[in-house]
C-alpha positions as a printed NumPy array, in Angstrom:
array([[  0.   ,   0.   ,   0.   ],
       [  1.359,   3.389,  -0.962],
       [  1.655,   6.36 ,   1.349],
       [ -1.259,   7.992,  -0.469],
       [ -3.481,   5.011,   0.294],
       [ -2.302,   4.996,   3.933],
       [ -3.509,   8.569,   4.293],
       [ -6.876,   7.644,   2.849],
       [ -9.735,   6.469,   5.072],
       [-10.759,   4.134,   2.255],
       [ -9.171,   0.822,   1.365],
       [ -8.254,   0.384,  -2.302],
       [-10.327,  -2.184,  -4.169],
       [ -9.004,  -4.292,  -7.06 ],
       [ -9.431,  -2.545, -10.385],
       [ -8.892,  -3.441, -14.011],
       [ -8.917,  -1.586, -17.304],
       [-12.287,  -1.823, -19.016],
       [-12.77 ,  -3.404, -22.427],
       [-15.527,  -3.361, -25.031],
       [-17.427,  -6.133, -23.242],
       [-17.808,  -3.777, -20.291],
       [-19.503,  -0.941, -22.191],
       [-23.109,  -1.84 , -21.399],
       [-22.436,  -2.716, -17.727],
       [-20.592,   0.608, -17.321],
       [-23.449,   2.489, -18.989],
       [-25.91 ,   0.801, -16.617],
       [-23.742,   1.761, -13.649],
       [-23.484,   5.41 , -14.716],
       [-27.189,   5.623, -15.535],
       [-28.264,   4.475, -12.078],
       [-25.472,   6.378, -10.305],
       [-26.456,   9.735, -11.805],
       [-30.218,   9.254, -12.13 ],
       [-30.948,  11.404,  -9.059],
       [-27.734,  13.408,  -9.128],
       [-28.395,  17.079,  -8.226],
       [-26.844,  18.261, -11.499],
       [-27.224,  15.434, -14.02 ],
       [-30.691,  14.345, -12.877],
       [-32.389,  17.681, -13.705],
       [-30.291,  17.95 , -16.881],
       [-32.661,  15.255, -18.225],
       [-35.974,  16.713, -16.988],
       [-38.248,  14.063, -18.525],
       [-38.112,  11.617, -15.603],
       [-40.114,   9.013, -17.512],
       [-37.478,   8.828, -20.254],
       [-34.444,   9.935, -18.232],
       [-32.881,   6.496, -17.854],
       [-33.112,   5.766, -21.581],
       [-31.847,   9.211, -22.607],
       [-29.061,   9.282, -20.05 ],
       [-27.897,   5.793, -21.006],
       [-27.592,   6.87 , -24.639],
       [-25.716,   9.99 , -23.498],
       [-23.277,   8.157, -21.201],
       [-22.623,   5.472, -23.818],
       [-20.953,   8.057, -26.055],
       [-18.415,   8.988, -23.379],
       [-17.847,   5.456, -22.137],
       [-17.254,   4.098, -25.63 ],
       [-14.934,   6.947, -26.594],
       [-12.897,   6.601, -23.403],
       [-11.814,   3.07 , -24.317],
       [ -9.225,   4.531, -26.676],
       [ -7.17 ,   5.157, -23.522],
       [ -6.246,   2.547, -20.867],
       [ -7.842,   4.656, -18.102],
       [-11.453,   3.505, -17.944],
       [-11.069,   1.58 , -14.697],
       [-13.696,  -0.692, -13.149],
       [-14.172,  -3.048, -10.251],
       [-14.238,  -6.725, -11.184],
       [-17.973,  -6.937, -11.928],
       [-18.351,  -3.261, -12.86 ],
       [-20.145,  -2.399,  -9.65 ],
       [-18.156,   0.861,  -9.83 ],
       [-16.467,   2.578, -12.743],
       [-14.141,   5.541, -13.123],
       [-13.51 ,   7.324, -16.418],
       [-10.174,   9.14 , -16.456],
       [ -8.651,  11.278, -19.185],
       [ -4.839,  11.2  , -19.364],
       [ -2.924,  14.505, -19.455],
       [ -3.474,  16.511, -22.618],
       [ -6.403,  14.395, -23.837],
       [-10.085,  15.236, -24.309],
       [-13.248,  13.271, -23.658],
       [-14.424,  13.021, -27.28 ],
       [-12.518,  12.719, -30.517],
       [-12.722,  15.577, -33.023],
       [-15.204,  13.576, -35.114],
       [-17.372,  12.771, -32.079],
       [-17.267,  16.382, -30.929],
       [-18.312,  17.724, -34.326],
       [-21.461,  15.589, -34.32 ],
       [-22.299,  15.916, -30.646],
       [-24.608,  18.947, -30.898],
       [-26.842,  17.245, -33.434],
       [-26.764,  13.955, -31.533],
       [-27.85 ,  15.67 , -28.34 ],
       [-30.583,  17.693, -30.   ],
       [-32.019,  14.553, -31.582],
       [-31.861,  12.763, -28.242],
       [-33.495,  15.302, -25.901],
       [-34.673,  18.261, -27.994],
       [-33.053,  21.618, -28.618],
       [-33.884,  23.287, -25.305],
       [-32.629,  20.449, -23.105],
       [-29.589,  19.974, -25.356],
       [-28.672,  23.64 , -24.928],
       [-28.892,  23.222, -21.164],
       [-26.526,  20.248, -21.213],
       [-24.118,  22.035, -23.543],
       [-24.235,  24.984, -21.159],
       [-23.107,  22.726, -18.311],
       [-20.134,  21.554, -20.359],
       [-19.273,  25.13 , -21.309],
       [-19.324,  26.234, -17.664],
       [-17.1  ,  23.363, -16.589],
       [-14.689,  23.89 , -19.448],
       [-14.329,  27.592, -18.628],
       [-12.36 ,  26.807, -15.466],
       [-10.665,  23.588, -16.51 ],
       [ -6.968,  23.82 , -15.58 ],
       [ -4.326,  24.01 , -18.285],
       [ -1.589,  22.304, -16.254],
       [ -1.2  ,  18.658, -17.371],
       [ -3.211,  16.333, -15.124],
       [ -5.368,  13.226, -14.961],
       [ -9.019,  14.236, -15.219],
       [-11.714,  12.208, -13.486],
       [-14.6  ,  12.731, -15.872],
       [-16.971,  10.194, -14.274],
       [-17.038,   8.134, -11.1  ],
       [-20.123,   6.111, -10.318],
       [-21.36 ,   3.085,  -8.403],
       [-24.396,   1.102,  -9.49 ],
       [-27.366,   1.83 ,  -7.232],
       [-27.566,  -1.867,  -6.309],
       [-24.109,  -1.655,  -4.711],
       [-24.216,   1.654,  -2.856],
       [-23.05 ,   1.85 ,   0.73 ],
       [-20.111,  -0.54 ,   0.32 ],
       [-17.525,   2.214,  -0.287],
       [-16.71 ,   0.673,  -3.652],
       [-16.587,   4.028,  -5.418],
       [-14.142,   5.59 ,  -2.994],
       [-12.172,   2.345,  -2.832],
       [-11.879,   2.401,  -6.613],
       [-10.854,   6.061,  -6.498],
       [ -8.19 ,   5.282,  -3.899],
       [ -6.781,   2.529,  -6.102],
       [ -6.852,   4.851,  -9.116],
       [ -5.015,   7.573,  -7.199],
       [ -2.344,   5.084,  -6.149],
       [ -1.694,   4.464,  -9.848],
       [ -1.562,   8.178, -10.603],
       [  0.734,   8.806,  -7.64 ],
       [  3.091,   6.149,  -8.992],
       [  3.342,   8.258, -12.16 ],
       [  3.799,  11.444, -10.155],
       [  0.925,  13.378, -11.745],
       [ -1.789,  15.663, -10.358],
       [ -5.508,  14.886, -10.634],
       [ -8.604,  16.992, -11.169],
       [-12.353,  16.476, -10.871],
       [-15.662,  18.304, -10.752],
       [-17.854,  17.47 ,  -7.778],
       [-21.434,  17.939,  -8.922],
       [-22.833,  16.614,  -5.641],
       [-21.799,  18.599,  -2.552],
       [-22.322,  15.486,  -0.433],
       [-19.146,  14.1  ,  -2.019],
       [-16.862,  17.067,  -1.38 ],
       [-15.609,  15.891,   1.997],
       [-14.989,  12.408,   0.633],
       [-12.795,  13.837,  -2.101],
       [-11.011,  16.066,   0.395],
       [-10.243,  13.003,   2.509],
       [ -8.175,  11.525,  -0.337],
       [ -6.229,  14.694,  -1.016],
       [ -8.372,  16.87 ,  -3.282],
       [ -8.691,  20.573,  -2.497],
       [-11.49 ,  22.856,  -3.703],
       [-10.305,  25.043,  -6.585],
       [-13.358,  26.839,  -8.04 ],
       [-17.087,  26.952,  -7.519],
       [-19.267,  27.251, -10.589],
       [-22.944,  28.153, -10.573],
       [-24.624,  26.632, -13.618],
       [-27.79 ,  28.003, -15.222],
       [-30.075,  25.964, -12.947],
       [-28.482,  27.593,  -9.887],
       [-26.703,  24.415,  -8.857],
       [-23.147,  24.858,  -7.589],
       [-20.336,  22.608,  -8.807],
       [-17.046,  22.46 ,  -6.934],
       [-13.926,  21.8  ,  -8.958],
       [-11.158,  20.044,  -7.045],
       [ -7.407,  19.643,  -7.566],
       [ -5.034,  17.063,  -6.106],
       [ -1.326,  17.906,  -6.419],
       [  1.167,  15.39 ,  -7.711],
       [  2.711,  13.115,  -5.085]])
């Protein structure tokens, strides 16, 4: 166990790099994890169709992330963490160019503009210093309360510490801020999105 893990109140859990067979289980995990999230839940206001729409939305990011060896999951994909390596972006240029139309077709123009506005707000304060970016961290609703998400994060941070790189995330649920602080993240900025919800961006220096 590394010194970073020893300072963490959470025990690392075994993790592996995801593969194409994991796409649908990861999408299911993210869909349930963020269904009632204070930012991403209201971003899909049609509660009746939210799960279907959100799953289609998350699938784009999950699938694209597999081009890097940093989509990390627990053994049965109870938890998943999508990391972007330094200098990389979440979507390829081709995916990005078609994303506006994809989103509008999926949820309608008004809702699509709201989601794009969230991304724009987050991007406006994204640090330029090279870092590992935690784009998504979620635990399937059937496995909550077992500290799998924070255990996976602790394991992921051990790997990043071994490289000697900083890490960055956006905490869209204030209930998670203290958990992230407990593993070394420090609040950097606070962003108020159009809905009035406050997102805390957090930075963890290299170790």
